[in-house]
C-alpha positions as CSV (number, residue, x, y, z in Angstrom):
1,M,32.0,10.9,-2.5
2,A,33.9,14.0,-3.8
3,I,33.5,17.4,-2.3
4,E,34.2,20.7,-4.1
5,K,34.5,23.9,-2.2
6,N,34.4,27.5,-3.2
7,E,36.8,29.7,-1.1
8,N,34.8,32.9,-1.8
9,K,33.0,32.9,1.5
10,T,31.0,35.5,3.4
11,N,29.8,35.9,7.0
12,A,26.1,35.3,6.1
13,K,24.2,33.2,8.6
14,L,21.6,32.0,6.2
15,I,22.4,28.8,4.1
16,A,20.6,27.3,1.2
17,Y,20.8,23.6,0.3
18,V,19.8,22.7,-3.3
19,G,18.8,19.1,-4.3
20,C,18.8,18.0,-7.9
21,R,18.4,15.2,-10.4
22,T,21.6,13.5,-11.7
23,S,20.6,10.4,-13.7
24,W,20.5,10.0,-17.4
25,Q,17.1,8.3,-17.0
26,R,15.7,11.6,-15.9
27,N,17.6,13.5,-18.6
28,A,19.3,15.3,-15.8
29,R,22.5,17.3,-15.6
30,G,22.9,17.7,-11.8
31,K,26.1,16.8,-9.9
32,G,25.0,16.6,-6.3
33,I,23.9,18.8,-3.4
34,N,24.9,22.4,-3.7
35,V,25.4,24.6,-0.6
36,Y,25.1,28.4,-0.8
37,R,25.4,31.4,1.6
38,V,22.4,33.7,1.2
39,D,22.3,37.4,1.5
40,P,19.0,38.0,3.3
41,V,18.9,41.6,2.1
42,T,19.6,41.3,-1.6
43,G,18.4,37.7,-2.0
44,E,21.7,36.7,-3.8
45,W,23.6,33.5,-3.1
46,I,27.3,32.6,-2.9
47,H,28.5,29.1,-3.6
48,V,30.1,27.3,-0.7
49,Q,30.2,23.5,-1.5
50,L,29.2,20.8,-3.9
51,V,28.7,17.3,-2.5
52,Q,29.1,14.9,-5.4
53,G,28.8,11.1,-5.8
54,L,25.0,11.1,-5.0
55,V,22.3,9.7,-7.2
56,N,19.3,12.0,-7.6
57,P,19.5,13.8,-4.2
58,S,16.2,15.4,-4.8
59,F,14.0,16.3,-1.8
60,L,15.8,17.5,1.3
61,A,14.8,17.9,5.0
62,L,16.4,19.4,8.1
63,D,16.1,18.1,11.6
64,A,14.6,20.3,14.3
65,T,18.0,21.6,15.5
66,Q,19.2,22.3,11.9
67,R,22.4,20.4,12.6
68,F,21.6,17.6,10.2
69,L,20.4,17.3,6.6
70,Y,18.7,14.3,5.0
71,T,18.0,13.5,1.3
72,V,16.1,10.9,-0.6
73,H,17.7,9.4,-3.7
74,G,15.0,9.5,-6.3
75,D,14.4,6.4,-8.4
76,C,16.5,4.4,-6.0
77,S,15.8,2.9,-2.5
78,E,18.0,4.9,-0.2
79,V,18.1,7.9,2.0
80,S,21.3,9.7,3.3
81,A,22.2,11.7,6.4
82,F,24.7,14.6,6.6
83,R,26.1,16.7,9.5
84,I,26.0,20.5,9.0
85,D,29.1,22.5,10.0
86,Q,27.6,25.3,12.2
87,E,30.3,27.8,11.2
88,T,30.3,27.3,7.4
89,G,27.1,25.4,6.6
90,E,29.2,22.7,4.8
91,L,28.0,19.1,4.8
92,T,29.8,16.0,6.0
93,F,28.3,12.6,5.0
94,L,27.1,10.4,7.9
95,N,25.5,7.3,6.4
96,Y,23.0,5.7,4.0
97,Q,20.0,3.6,4.9
98,S,17.5,1.6,2.8
99,T,14.0,2.9,2.6
100,G,12.7,-0.6,1.8
101,G,10.8,0.8,-1.2
102,K,11.2,2.2,-4.7
103,N,11.6,5.8,-5.7
104,P,11.6,7.7,-2.4
105,V,10.2,11.2,-3.3
106,H,9.7,13.0,0.0
107,L,10.8,12.9,3.6
108,V,10.1,14.6,7.0
109,I,11.4,14.5,10.5
110,D,8.7,13.9,13.2
111,P,8.1,16.6,15.8
112,T,10.0,14.7,18.5
113,N,13.1,14.7,16.2
114,R,13.5,11.0,16.7
115,F,12.2,9.5,13.4
116,L,12.5,10.2,9.6
117,I,9.4,9.3,7.5
118,V,9.9,8.7,3.8
119,A,7.3,8.3,1.0
120,N,8.2,5.6,-1.5
121,Y,6.3,6.7,-4.6
122,I,6.5,3.6,-6.9
123,S,6.1,0.9,-4.2
124,G,3.3,2.8,-2.4
125,T,4.9,2.5,1.1
126,L,6.0,4.7,3.9
127,S,9.3,4.0,5.8
128,V,10.0,5.1,9.3
129,L,13.7,5.2,10.3
130,P,15.1,6.1,13.7
131,V,17.4,9.2,13.9
132,H,20.4,8.7,16.2
133,S,21.8,11.4,18.5
134,D,24.7,11.9,16.1
135,G,22.3,12.5,13.2
136,S,22.9,9.2,11.5
137,L,20.0,7.0,10.5
138,G,19.2,3.5,11.8
139,E,17.6,0.7,9.9
140,I,13.9,0.8,9.1
141,R,11.7,0.6,12.2
142,H,8.4,0.4,10.4
143,L,7.4,-0.2,6.7
144,V,3.8,0.6,5.9
145,P,2.1,-0.4,2.7
146,L,-0.7,2.0,1.7
147,P,-4.0,0.8,0.3
148,H,-3.6,-0.7,-3.2
149,A,0.2,-0.7,-3.0
150,P,1.6,-2.4,-6.1
151,Q,3.8,-5.5,-6.1
152,F,7.3,-5.0,-7.5
153,N,6.7,-7.4,-10.3
154,A,3.5,-5.6,-11.4
155,T,3.3,-4.4,-14.9
156,H,1.6,-1.1,-14.0
157,L,4.0,0.3,-11.5
158,Y,4.2,3.6,-13.3
159,E,0.6,4.2,-14.0
160,K,-0.5,7.3,-12.2
161,Q,-4.0,6.3,-11.2
162,G,-5.5,3.2,-9.5
163,I,-2.5,2.2,-7.4
164,S,-0.9,3.9,-4.4
165,H,1.6,6.7,-5.1
166,P,2.4,8.7,-1.9
167,H,4.1,12.0,-3.0
168,H,4.4,14.0,0.2
169,T,4.9,13.5,4.0
170,V,4.1,16.4,6.3
171,F,2.9,16.9,9.8
172,D,-0.1,19.1,10.4
173,P,0.5,22.3,12.5
174,T,-0.3,20.6,15.7
175,G,2.3,17.9,15.0
176,R,-0.3,15.2,15.8
177,F,-1.0,13.9,12.3
178,L,1.2,12.8,9.5
179,V,-0.5,13.8,6.3
180,V,0.2,12.0,3.0
181,P,-1.3,13.0,-0.3
182,D,-1.6,9.9,-2.5
183,L,-1.5,10.9,-6.2
184,G,-2.6,7.5,-7.4
185,L,-5.5,7.0,-5.0
186,N,-6.8,10.6,-5.1
187,R,-6.8,10.6,-1.3
188,I,-5.0,12.5,1.5
189,I,-4.3,9.8,4.1
190,L,-3.6,10.5,7.8
191,F,-1.5,8.6,10.3
192,T,-0.5,9.0,13.9
193,L,3.1,8.2,14.9
194,N,4.0,6.4,18.1
195,A,7.0,8.5,19.2
196,E,8.4,5.6,21.3
197,T,8.2,2.8,18.8
198,G,8.1,4.6,15.4
199,E,4.9,2.8,14.4
200,L,2.5,4.5,12.1
201,T,-1.2,3.9,12.5
202,S,-4.1,5.0,10.3
203,R,-6.9,3.0,11.8
204,H,-10.1,4.9,12.6
205,L,-8.7,8.1,11.1
206,P,-10.6,10.1,8.5
207,F,-9.1,10.8,5.1
208,G,-9.5,13.6,2.5
209,T,-10.7,13.0,-1.0
210,T,-10.1,14.9,-4.2
211,Q,-11.9,14.9,-7.6
212,E,-11.5,11.7,-9.6
213,G,-8.2,11.9,-11.6
214,A,-7.0,15.0,-9.8
215,G,-3.7,13.4,-8.6
216,P,-3.1,15.2,-5.2
217,R,0.7,15.9,-5.0
218,H,1.5,18.3,-2.1
219,I,-0.3,19.9,0.8
220,S,0.3,23.2,2.6
221,F,-1.5,24.3,5.9
222,H,-2.5,27.8,6.7
223,P,-0.3,29.2,9.5
224,V,-3.3,30.3,11.6
225,L,-6.7,29.4,10.1
226,P,-8.1,25.8,10.1
227,Y,-7.5,25.3,6.4
228,A,-5.3,23.2,4.1
229,Y,-4.5,23.5,0.4
230,V,-3.6,20.6,-1.9
231,V,-2.1,21.0,-5.3
232,N,-3.4,18.4,-7.8
233,E,-0.8,17.4,-10.3
234,L,-2.9,15.7,-13.0
235,D,-5.7,18.2,-13.5
236,S,-3.8,21.3,-12.5
237,T,-6.0,22.5,-9.7
238,V,-5.8,23.5,-6.0
239,T,-8.3,22.0,-3.5
240,V,-9.2,23.9,-0.3
241,Y,-10.0,21.8,2.8
242,A,-11.4,22.7,6.2
243,F,-9.1,21.0,8.7
244,E,-10.3,19.8,12.1
245,K,-7.2,19.6,14.3
246,E,-9.0,17.5,16.9
247,N,-9.5,14.5,14.7
248,G,-7.7,15.3,11.4
249,R,-10.8,15.5,9.3
250,L,-10.3,17.2,5.9
251,T,-13.5,18.5,4.3
252,M,-13.4,19.7,0.7
253,K,-14.6,23.3,0.3
254,Q,-13.4,24.5,-3.1
255,T,-11.4,23.4,-6.2
256,I,-9.9,26.1,-8.4
257,P,-7.6,25.8,-11.6
258,T,-3.9,26.7,-11.4
259,V,-3.8,27.7,-15.1
260,P,-5.8,29.9,-17.4
261,S,-8.7,28.0,-19.2
262,H,-7.0,27.9,-22.5
263,V,-3.8,26.1,-21.2
264,N,-3.3,22.5,-22.0
265,G,-0.5,20.0,-21.4
266,N,0.3,21.3,-17.9
267,T,1.0,19.5,-14.6
268,A,1.0,21.3,-11.3
269,A,3.9,20.7,-8.9
270,E,4.4,22.7,-5.7
271,I,2.1,24.7,-3.3
272,A,2.8,27.0,-0.4
273,V,0.8,29.4,1.8
274,S,2.6,32.7,2.4
275,P,4.0,33.2,5.9
276,C,1.4,36.0,6.4
277,G,-1.4,33.6,5.5
278,R,-3.0,36.0,3.0
279,F,-1.9,34.3,-0.2
280,V,-1.4,30.8,-1.7
281,Y,1.0,30.0,-4.5
282,A,1.2,27.0,-6.9
283,S,3.7,26.1,-9.6
284,N,2.8,25.0,-13.2
285,R,5.0,22.8,-15.3
286,G,4.2,23.5,-18.9
287,H,2.6,26.9,-18.4
288,N,5.9,27.6,-16.5
289,S,4.3,30.0,-14.0
290,I,3.5,30.6,-10.4
291,A,-0.3,30.9,-9.8
292,I,-1.1,33.5,-7.2
293,F,-4.3,33.3,-5.1
294,A,-5.8,35.5,-2.4
295,V,-7.1,33.7,0.8
296,D,-10.5,34.7,2.2
297,Q,-9.6,35.1,5.9
298,Q,-13.1,34.0,6.9
299,T,-13.8,31.0,4.7
300,G,-10.3,30.0,3.6
301,E,-11.4,29.9,0.0
302,L,-9.2,31.2,-2.9
303,S,-9.7,33.8,-5.6
304,P,-7.1,34.2,-8.4
305,I,-4.8,37.1,-8.5
306,G,-2.8,36.1,-11.6
307,W,0.2,34.3,-12.9
308,E,3.9,35.1,-12.9
309,S,6.3,33.6,-15.4
310,T,9.1,31.6,-13.7
311,K,11.6,32.8,-16.3
312,G,12.5,29.2,-16.9
313,A,11.2,25.7,-17.7
314,T,9.5,23.1,-15.5
315,P,9.2,24.8,-12.0
316,R,9.1,21.6,-10.0
317,F,9.7,23.4,-6.7
318,F,9.6,26.8,-5.1
319,T,9.9,28.1,-1.6
320,F,10.0,31.3,0.5
321,D,13.1,32.4,2.3
322,P,12.7,32.3,6.1
323,F,11.7,35.9,6.3
324,G,9.0,35.7,3.5
325,T,10.8,38.4,1.6
326,F,11.8,36.4,-1.4
327,L,10.3,33.4,-3.3
328,Y,12.8,31.2,-5.1
329,V,11.8,29.0,-8.0
330,A,13.7,25.9,-9.1
331,N,13.3,25.5,-12.9
332,E,14.4,21.9,-13.4
333,D,14.7,21.8,-17.2
334,S,16.3,25.2,-17.7
335,D,18.9,24.7,-14.9
336,T,18.1,27.9,-13.0
337,I,16.9,29.2,-9.7
338,V,15.1,32.5,-10.0
339,A,14.4,35.0,-7.2
340,F,11.2,37.0,-6.9
341,K,10.4,39.8,-4.4
342,V,7.1,39.1,-2.6
343,D,4.7,42.1,-2.3
344,G,3.3,41.6,1.1
345,K,0.2,43.7,0.4
346,T,-0.9,42.4,-3.0
347,G,0.8,39.0,-3.1
348,E,2.3,39.7,-6.5
349,L,5.8,38.5,-7.4
350,Q,8.4,40.9,-8.8
351,P,11.5,39.3,-10.5
352,T,14.6,40.7,-8.9
353,G,16.8,40.0,-11.9
354,W,18.9,37.5,-9.9
355,I,19.1,34.1,-11.6
356,L,21.4,31.3,-10.4
357,E,22.6,28.7,-12.9
358,T,22.6,25.3,-11.4
359,E,21.9,21.9,-13.0
360,S,18.5,20.2,-12.7
361,P,17.4,21.8,-9.4
362,V,14.4,20.3,-7.7
363,C,14.4,21.3,-4.0
364,I,15.7,24.1,-1.8
365,V,15.8,24.2,2.0
366,F,17.2,27.0,4.2
367,S,19.1,26.7,7.4
368,S,20.0,29.5,9.9
369,L,23.4,28.8,11.4
370,R,23.7,29.2,15.1
C-alpha cells in the first residue's frame, strides 16, 4: 500500500476523507482514499494524503471517537480499518477483514462503538464485525441473510428487484434500531443489536414498505421530529415516514418525485435532512441535480422548492459540512467535488465557485481533530 503526501499543510482542524471507485469494471479512475484539510470559513480544501493500493474504497465511516476510519471495498468482500493521526488527519492502515459477502456497499459503527455492521449488496447479507480497542477489526461475529437473499451461483444476482439488496445501514436517532433499506425487496428492515454478543435480531419488529418497484436506497432521519425520509433509486422518489421510536414502526405518509415530470432515465442516489430540520435534499443521477424540499414542521411532509445543478455528472453522494454551512456534492463521472453555500432561510443552494478535481469520488466524511 503506497502513501503519497502533500507537504502544503495548514493548521485547520477539520478533515475530509474522500472514498472513490478504482476498478476498470466500474469504468473508474480513482486511486484510493484522499485526505484533505478543510477551511470551515471558505469551504476550500487542501490535499494532505493519498492512500493507494485499495480496491474501490467507496463508502467510509468513522468510529465514535473519530480516531479510526473504516471503508468497504465495493464489488469485493472486504472491509479495512485505519488509524487517524490526531495532529495531521493522516491515515495508517490497520487491517483487512472479510465481510463474508459480495459487494459491501455501506457500513456503520454501532452506538456502543464495539461493532461494525456492513451491508453486502449482491449477497443480501449483513455482517457484524467486532472493533478492537486499537481500532482494528476482528473476524465476523454474526452473518445475517436477509429475506430472499440469493445464492452465489444464482443467475439473477444483479437483478434489482425480487431478491435482497441491502444498500444502507444506519441507526435511528435513539440508537436502538439498525435500519436497513433493501432496494431489491422494497422494504426498510429493522434490527436490534445485542451489544454484548454482536447478534442482530429482526424477529417481532415491524418493517417499512415502499411502492412496488421503488427501490429504497438510503434513509435520513429528522433531527428532532418523528419522521424519516427514504430516497428510492429506481423510480426517483422520496417517501416520508412517520417513525415510532418506541417500537421502530415506519408508516408511509407521502411519496414525492425527485425530478421534474418531463425527466426520464434518472436514478436517485443520496438523501439528507438539513441540520436545522427545515429542508430535505436528494441527488439525481441523470438529471444531475440536487432536489430541494421544504419540511412541514407539523406533518413532516415535503413540498418542492426546486432543483440545483450539481455542475457535474452522476452525483452519487453529497453531504453537509459539520456546521451545515456548505453542501458538498461528489460527481462520480465528472471527477469533481463541488461546494454549495446553504441558505439557512430558504434552503436554496448557491455554488461557491470552488470545484475540486478528484477521480471517481463517491463518499465524503468529515472528522474534527482533537
